[in-house]
N, CA, C and O of each residue as an XYZ file, in Angstrom:
496
protein
N       3.118    -59.254     18.519
C       3.609    -58.012     19.058
C       4.730    -57.430     18.199
O       5.296    -56.391     18.540
N       5.051    -58.091     17.091
C       6.112    -57.561     16.244
C       5.701    -56.254     15.574
O       6.559    -55.404     15.338
N       4.428    -56.062     15.262
C       3.955    -54.864     14.571
C       3.778    -53.672     15.497
O       3.638    -52.548     15.015
N       3.780    -53.876     16.805
C       3.535    -52.810     17.770
C       4.579    -51.687     17.686
O       4.164    -50.529     17.642
N       5.898    -51.930     17.661
C       6.871    -50.836     17.543
C       6.735    -50.059     16.226
O       6.934    -48.844     16.200
N       6.404    -50.740     15.164
C       6.227    -50.055     13.872
C       5.011    -49.144     13.930
O       5.030    -48.036     13.394
N       3.946    -49.618     14.587
C       2.743    -48.810     14.740
C       3.046    -47.545     15.546
O       2.619    -46.453     15.169
N       3.775    -47.686     16.644
C       4.136    -46.532     17.481
C       5.015    -45.560     16.686
O       4.808    -44.348     16.758
N       5.972    -46.064     15.944
C       6.844    -45.218     15.137
C       6.035    -44.461     14.075
O       6.273    -43.273     13.862
N       5.102    -45.113     13.419
C       4.259    -44.476     12.412
C       3.371    -43.413     13.063
O       3.173    -42.337     12.498
N       2.844    -43.709     14.232
C       2.002    -42.758     14.946
C       2.793    -41.508     15.343
O       2.287    -40.393     15.219
N       4.018    -41.686     15.815
C       4.880    -40.558     16.178
C       5.218    -39.735     14.930
O       5.230    -38.505     14.993
N       5.487    -40.380     13.821
C       5.811    -39.671     12.579
C       4.628    -38.813     12.113
O       4.816    -37.668     11.703
N       3.419    -39.364     12.176
C       2.227    -38.606     11.784
C       2.024    -37.419     12.728
O       1.669    -36.328     12.280
N       2.245    -37.619     14.016
C       2.097    -36.534     14.991
C       3.097    -35.418     14.727
O       2.741    -34.241     14.799
N       4.343    -35.769     14.421
C       5.370    -34.767     14.129
C       4.995    -33.983     12.868
O       5.126    -32.759     12.850
N       4.541    -34.652     11.830
C       4.143    -33.967     10.598
C       2.939    -33.046     10.835
O       2.897    -31.932     10.312
N       1.979    -33.504     11.610
C       0.804    -32.684     11.910
C       1.204    -31.441     12.706
O       0.703    -30.348     12.445
N       2.100    -31.606     13.669
C       2.566    -30.474     14.469
C       3.340    -29.482     13.599
O       3.165    -28.271     13.738
N       4.177    -29.978     12.721
C       4.945    -29.112     11.825
C       4.000    -28.333     10.903
O       4.245    -27.158     10.630
N       2.949    -28.953     10.431
C       1.987    -28.281      9.565
C       1.274    -27.165     10.330
O       1.089    -26.074      9.792
N       0.878    -27.420     11.561
C       0.203    -26.397     12.383
C       1.134    -25.234     12.688
O       0.699    -24.082     12.676
N       2.395    -25.506     12.959
C       3.346    -24.446     13.258
C       3.506    -23.540     12.047
O       3.557    -22.320     12.203
N       3.585    -24.097     10.852
C       3.691    -23.305      9.631
C       2.448    -22.444      9.426
O       2.553    -21.316      8.944
N       1.280    -22.959      9.784
C       0.038    -22.220      9.605
C      -0.071    -21.052     10.577
O      -0.887    -20.157     10.354
N       0.703    -21.028     11.624
C       0.620    -19.986     12.637
C       1.719    -18.934     12.485
O       2.182    -18.386     13.485
N       2.139    -18.645     11.270
C       3.179    -17.634     11.069
C       2.635    -16.257     11.450
O       1.425    -16.040     11.396
N       3.497    -15.340     11.829
C       3.046    -14.014     12.266
C       2.334    -13.255     11.150
O       2.642    -13.428      9.971
N       1.405    -12.436     11.526
C       0.609    -11.675     10.555
C       1.056    -10.220     10.437
O       0.328     -9.396      9.884
N       2.229     -9.897     10.943
C       2.743     -8.529     10.847
C       3.330     -8.314      9.464
O       4.530     -8.485      9.249
N       2.480     -7.942      8.543
C       2.915     -7.742      7.160
C       2.747     -6.286      6.774
O       1.986     -5.538      7.387
N       3.469     -5.913      5.757
C       3.310     -4.571      5.199
C       1.914     -4.447      4.596
O       1.303     -5.444      4.213
N       1.415     -3.208      4.516
C       0.088     -2.973      3.958
C       0.179     -1.897      2.882
O       1.156     -1.153      2.798
N      -0.859     -1.837      2.068
C      -0.942     -0.849      0.996
C      -2.292     -0.152      1.093
O      -3.313     -0.792      1.342
N      -2.291      1.166      0.896
C      -3.538      1.928      0.882
C      -3.573      2.732     -0.421
O      -2.564      3.303     -0.833
N      -4.731      2.770     -1.057
C      -4.882      3.488     -2.323
C      -5.561      4.835     -2.090
O      -6.541      4.927     -1.351
N      -5.033      5.873     -2.724
C      -5.640      7.204     -2.691
C      -6.109      7.560     -4.103
O      -5.407      7.290     -5.077
N      -7.301      8.170     -4.215
C      -7.811      8.603     -5.514
C      -8.418      9.978     -5.351
O      -9.249     10.194     -4.469
N      -8.010     10.912     -6.195
C      -8.514     12.286     -6.134
C      -8.997     12.705     -7.518
O      -8.614     12.125     -8.534
N      -9.850     13.728     -7.528
C     -10.354     14.272     -8.791
C     -10.390     15.789     -8.713
O     -10.322     16.373     -7.632
N     -10.497     16.417     -9.877
C     -10.732     17.855     -9.988
C     -11.648     18.060    -11.183
O     -11.398     17.535    -12.267
N     -12.715     18.832    -10.975
C     -13.661     19.080    -12.059
C     -14.217     20.496    -11.924
O     -13.692     21.304    -11.158
N     -15.277     20.791    -12.667
C     -15.849     22.139    -12.660
C     -16.340     22.554    -11.268
O     -16.366     23.744    -10.955
N     -16.724     21.594    -10.440
C     -17.230     21.938     -9.101
C     -16.109     22.136     -8.088
O     -16.369     22.573     -6.966
N     -14.864     21.823     -8.460
C     -13.739     22.057     -7.561
C     -12.793     20.878     -7.459
O     -12.859     19.918     -8.227
N     -11.905     20.991     -6.474
C     -10.888     19.963     -6.221
C     -11.428     19.011     -5.156
O     -11.994     19.440     -4.151
N     -11.244     17.712     -5.396
C     -11.731     16.690     -4.466
C     -10.542     15.824     -4.038
O     -10.289     14.780     -4.640
N      -9.807     16.253     -2.995
C      -8.624     15.509     -2.569
C      -9.000     14.229     -1.821
O     -10.151     14.035     -1.430
N      -8.027     13.381     -1.637
C      -8.185     12.185     -0.811
C      -7.118     12.247      0.274
O      -5.984     12.651      0.019
N      -7.491     11.844      1.484
C      -6.578     11.920      2.627
C      -6.506     10.582      3.330
O      -7.446      9.787      3.294
N      -5.361     10.345      3.977
C      -5.163      9.110      4.736
C      -4.226      9.411      5.895
O      -3.150      9.973      5.690
N      -4.620      9.043      7.108
C      -3.779      9.249      8.289
C      -2.829      8.071      8.453
O      -3.247      6.915      8.400
N      -1.551      8.371      8.653
C      -0.536      7.328      8.848
C       0.047      7.453     10.253
O       0.097      8.543     10.822
N       0.483      6.335     10.798
C       0.995      6.312     12.175
C       2.510      6.399     12.246
O       3.079      6.403     13.337
N       3.159      6.466     11.114
C       4.616      6.558     11.076
C       5.071      6.818      9.659
O       4.246      7.035      8.771
N       6.382      6.798      9.431
C       6.901      7.038      8.081
C       6.379      6.005      7.073
O       6.321      4.810      7.362
N       6.008      6.484      5.904
C       5.543      5.624      4.814
C       6.156      6.118      3.513
O       6.723      7.210      3.460
N       6.039      5.310      2.467
C       6.418      5.757      1.128
C       5.165      5.754      0.260
O       4.196      5.059      0.567
N       5.181      6.520     -0.811
C       4.030      6.600     -1.705
C       4.507      6.783     -3.130
O       5.611      7.268     -3.377
N       3.652      6.386     -4.068
C       3.971      6.456     -5.493
C       2.763      6.978     -6.252
O       1.639      6.542     -6.006
N       2.985      7.904     -7.169
C       1.928      8.365     -8.064
C       1.727      7.279     -9.127
O       2.619      7.017     -9.933
N       0.561      6.658     -9.118
C       0.292      5.566    -10.058
C      -0.266      6.055    -11.380
O       0.067      5.515    -12.435
N      -1.122      7.087    -11.331
C      -1.789      7.518    -12.552
C      -2.275      8.950    -12.387
O      -2.696      9.344    -11.300
N      -2.219      9.717    -13.445
C      -2.772     11.066    -13.476
C      -3.212     11.343    -14.909
O      -2.398     11.325    -15.833
N      -4.502     11.598    -15.084
C      -5.039     11.806    -16.435
C      -5.979     13.001    -16.463
O      -6.562     13.384    -15.448
N      -6.111     13.579    -17.652
C      -7.022     14.696    -17.885
C      -7.928     14.337    -19.059
O      -7.526     13.624    -19.979
N      -9.169     14.850    -19.007
C     -10.076     14.646    -20.136
C      -9.743     15.602    -21.282
O     -10.251     15.441    -22.391
N      -8.899     16.588    -21.021
C      -8.462     17.534    -22.049
C      -7.286     16.920    -22.810
O      -6.257     16.624    -22.201
N      -7.409     16.722    -24.115
C      -6.313     16.124    -24.875
C      -5.060     17.007    -24.858
O      -5.162     18.230    -24.955
N      -3.908     16.404    -24.737
C      -2.609     17.095    -24.764
C      -2.555     18.284    -23.798
O      -1.993     19.328    -24.131
N      -3.125     18.134    -22.630
C      -3.161     19.254    -21.682
C      -1.761     19.581    -21.177
O      -0.928     18.697    -20.975
N      -1.526     20.871    -20.979
C      -0.266     21.367    -20.420
C      -0.601     22.245    -19.240
O      -1.429     23.142    -19.395
N      -0.029     22.058    -18.089
C       1.019     21.078    -17.815
C       0.457     19.657    -17.810
O      -0.743     19.440    -17.642
N       1.355     18.711    -17.998
C       0.973     17.302    -17.990
C       0.348     16.964    -16.632
O       0.876     17.384    -15.603
N      -0.763     16.214    -16.603
C      -1.391     15.858    -15.332
C      -0.399     15.148    -14.398
O       0.439     14.360    -14.837
N      -0.518     15.449    -13.106
C       0.392     14.865    -12.115
C      -0.302     14.800    -10.759
O      -1.394     15.339    -10.577
N       0.351     14.133     -9.815
C      -0.148     14.007     -8.444
C       0.583     15.030     -7.573
O       1.802     15.176     -7.668
N      -0.158     15.726     -6.737
C       0.483     16.590     -5.738
C       0.213     15.950     -4.378
O      -0.939     15.756     -3.990
N       1.288     15.623     -3.661
C       1.154     14.957     -2.366
C       1.745     15.842     -1.283
O       2.876     16.318     -1.378
N       0.939     16.043     -0.252
C       1.366     16.759      0.942
C       1.333     15.772      2.097
O       0.325     15.107      2.333
N       2.447     15.684      2.815
C       2.568     14.757      3.940
C       3.637     15.304      4.884
O       4.357     16.234      4.520
N       3.755     14.743      6.089
C       4.806     15.214      7.002
C       6.190     15.130      6.344
O       6.645     14.042      5.992
N       6.850     16.267      6.181
C       8.173     16.308      5.571
C       8.180     16.211      4.063
O       9.244     16.038      3.467
N       7.001     16.318      3.413
C       6.930     16.177      1.953
C       5.808     17.053      1.423
O       4.685     17.000      1.924
N       6.109     17.861      0.409
C       5.106     18.707     -0.245
C       5.574     18.956     -1.667
O       6.177     19.988     -1.961
N       5.286     17.987     -2.566
C       5.805     18.071     -3.933
C       4.803     17.513     -4.937
O       3.836     16.838     -4.583
N       5.071     17.820     -6.191
C       4.309     17.270     -7.302
C       5.094     16.101     -7.882
O       6.292     16.210     -8.146
N       4.403     14.984     -8.075
C       5.032     13.778     -8.620
C       4.403     13.428     -9.959
O       3.180     13.430    -10.100
N       5.247     13.126    -10.942
C       4.752     12.607    -12.216
C       4.432     11.126    -12.038
O       4.847     10.499    -11.063
N       3.692     10.584    -12.991
C       3.324      9.175    -12.938
C       4.580      8.315    -12.788
O       5.522      8.434    -13.572
N       4.580      7.434    -11.755
C       5.700      6.536    -11.515
C       6.705      7.047    -10.496
O       7.533      6.271    -10.020
N       6.661      8.334    -10.145
C       7.604      8.878     -9.163
C       7.130      8.591     -7.739
O       5.937      8.414     -7.492
N       8.091      8.548     -6.801
C       7.800      8.190     -5.414
C       8.350      9.222     -4.446
O       9.177     10.059     -4.806
N       7.876      9.146     -3.211
C       8.361     10.001     -2.139
C       8.158      9.315     -0.803
O       7.588      8.226     -0.737
N       8.628      9.958      0.275
C       8.534      9.392      1.617
C       8.108     10.451      2.616
O       8.421     11.631      2.461
N       7.389     10.017      3.646
C       7.094     10.907      4.765
C       8.208     10.751      5.788
O       8.974      9.787      5.752
N       8.287     11.713      6.699
C       9.302     11.645      7.742
C       8.713     11.252      9.088
O       9.453     10.908     10.009
N       7.374     11.300      9.216
C       6.753     11.055     10.514
C       5.278     10.691     10.321
O       4.797     10.583      9.193
N       4.580     10.507     11.423
C       3.141     10.244     11.384
C       2.398     11.515     11.007
O       2.898     12.618     11.225
N       1.205     11.364     10.440
C       0.392     12.518     10.063
C      -0.560     12.160      8.933
O      -0.897     10.992      8.736
N      -0.984     13.163      8.202
C      -1.955     12.977      7.126
C      -1.276     13.091      5.766
O      -0.539     14.042      5.506
N      -1.533     12.115      4.904
C      -1.071     12.143      3.512
C      -2.262     12.617      2.678
O      -3.337     12.020      2.733
N      -2.071     13.692      1.904
C      -3.151     14.256      1.093
C      -2.751     14.246     -0.376
O      -1.671     14.712     -0.739
N      -3.625     13.713     -1.212
C      -3.407     13.658     -2.664
C      -4.362     14.619     -3.346
O      -5.565     14.593     -3.090
N      -3.823     15.474     -4.222
C      -4.626     16.307     -5.117
C      -4.050     16.168     -6.521
O      -2.898     15.772     -6.696
N      -4.869     16.501     -7.521
C      -4.441     16.382     -8.921
C      -4.005     17.739     -9.456
O      -4.619     18.759     -9.144
N      -2.947     17.752    -10.260
C      -2.462     18.958    -10.940
C      -2.678     18.800    -12.433
O      -2.527     17.708    -12.979
N      -3.033     19.896    -13.091
C      -3.194     19.877    -14.541
C      -4.376     20.736    -14.960
O      -4.890     21.520    -14.163
N      -4.809     20.590    -16.214
C      -5.929     21.357    -16.740
C      -7.084     20.432    -17.073
O      -6.884     19.266    -17.410
N      -8.298     20.964    -16.975
C      -9.493     20.203    -17.318
C      -9.935     19.305    -16.172
O      -9.495     19.448    -15.031
N     -10.813     18.380    -16.512
C     -11.267     17.398    -15.518
C     -10.148     16.389    -15.293
O      -9.678     15.751    -16.235
N      -9.724     16.251    -14.037
C      -8.560     15.426    -13.705
C      -8.938     14.262    -12.805
O      -9.898     14.331    -12.037
N      -8.173     13.210    -12.915
C      -8.298     12.040    -12.040
C      -6.886     11.540    -11.781
O      -6.099     11.385    -12.715
N      -6.559     11.284    -10.506
C      -5.228     10.767    -10.191
C      -5.320      9.762     -9.049
O      -6.265      9.770     -8.260
N      -4.324      8.907     -8.986
C      -4.294      7.898     -7.917
C      -2.858      7.689     -7.463
O      -1.909      7.845     -8.231
N      -2.729      7.332     -6.190
C      -1.419      7.074     -5.601
C      -1.522      5.884     -4.664
O      -2.590      5.585     -4.130
N      -0.402      5.216     -4.474
C      -0.326      4.070     -3.561
C       0.520      4.470     -2.361
O       1.604      5.034     -2.516
N       0.018      4.175     -1.162
C       0.769      4.419      0.069
C       1.235      3.053      0.572
O       0.419      2.168      0.827
N       2.550      2.889      0.713
C       3.136      1.638      1.198
C       3.442      1.786      2.683
O       4.289      2.589      3.075
N       2.749      1.011      3.499
C       2.903      1.071      4.957
C       3.782     -0.103      5.372
O       3.402     -1.255      5.160
N       4.952      0.161      5.959
C       5.833     -0.956      6.327
C       5.239     -1.806      7.441
O       4.387     -1.353      8.205
N       5.707     -3.048      7.514
C       5.253     -3.951      8.580
C       5.751     -3.434      9.925
O       6.842     -2.870     10.018
N       4.936     -3.632     10.977
C       5.403     -3.206     12.302
C       6.666     -3.953     12.703
O       6.854     -5.117     12.349
N       7.523     -3.270     13.443
C       8.773     -3.906     13.861
C       8.567     -4.790     15.058
O       9.517     -5.404     15.543
């Protein structure tokens, strides 16, 4: 019977480690999210991209290109959202003030392609 207390102690230690591992695996899933917008403009017209948001978000113009070499004005993203209506150069950011629709269109000459990232904060 000398080994019995050691066996119980080892069993309790394994149970505690298993419980700790399960608790770590059950962390909350309320994480921030990202949504990508991509718009184009060509001979047939402007093709915007839209995304409905449920609250304030931030966004960044990731890329804006034209098939026309050295086009002026330089290609850019135009974003319309609640409390925001501006043109952003590549790398510039902005924020909405409320829930609503975020709309991306491309600015520039020739056939255009642009993309933006919408950063949605984690729920509180």
